[in-house]
C-alpha positions as CSV (number, residue, x, y, z in Angstrom):
1,M,-84.5,-36.7,17.8
2,K,-80.7,-36.0,17.4
3,I,-79.1,-34.0,15.0
4,Q,-75.3,-34.3,14.8
5,Q,-73.2,-31.6,12.6
6,F,-70.5,-32.6,10.1
7,E,-67.8,-29.5,9.1
8,D,-67.3,-29.6,5.1
9,K,-64.1,-27.7,5.4
10,G,-64.0,-27.6,1.6
11,L,-67.3,-26.0,0.9
12,A,-67.1,-24.0,3.7
13,H,-70.7,-25.5,5.1
14,Y,-71.9,-28.0,7.4
15,A,-73.6,-31.4,6.7
16,Y,-76.2,-32.7,9.3
17,A,-77.2,-36.1,10.1
18,V,-80.9,-35.9,11.7
19,L,-81.6,-39.6,13.6
20,S,-85.3,-40.3,14.5
21,E,-84.8,-42.5,17.6
22,C,-88.0,-44.3,17.4
23,E,-87.8,-45.3,13.9
24,Q,-84.0,-45.7,13.8
25,Q,-83.4,-44.1,11.0
26,V,-81.4,-41.5,10.0
27,I,-81.9,-38.8,6.9
28,L,-78.5,-36.9,5.6
29,I,-78.6,-32.8,4.8
30,D,-75.2,-32.6,2.9
31,P,-74.7,-29.5,0.4
32,A,-71.4,-31.6,-0.8
33,R,-73.6,-34.6,-1.6
34,N,-70.9,-36.9,-0.2
35,P,-71.9,-39.2,3.0
36,Q,-68.4,-40.5,3.1
37,P,-67.0,-38.2,5.8
38,I,-70.4,-38.8,7.8
39,T,-70.5,-42.6,7.7
40,T,-67.3,-43.1,8.5
41,T,-66.8,-40.3,11.5
42,P,-66.4,-42.4,15.0
43,N,-69.2,-42.1,17.3
44,S,-71.5,-40.9,14.2
45,I,-75.2,-41.5,15.0
46,M,-75.1,-43.4,11.7
47,H,-73.7,-46.1,13.1
48,R,-76.9,-46.8,15.6
49,S,-79.2,-46.5,12.7
50,S,-80.1,-47.8,9.3
51,V,-80.1,-45.2,6.5
């Protein structure tokens, strides 16, 4: 399992992408409910899995 943290400066909170390496799936935990900054971040674990 891998966890990647993303800062949301507008909310002063963090969003998280949690990757299950054996299943190659990700769950997003995002207080802003906007996945675009997470999915467009270079080297994000989102690029190595399915959502």
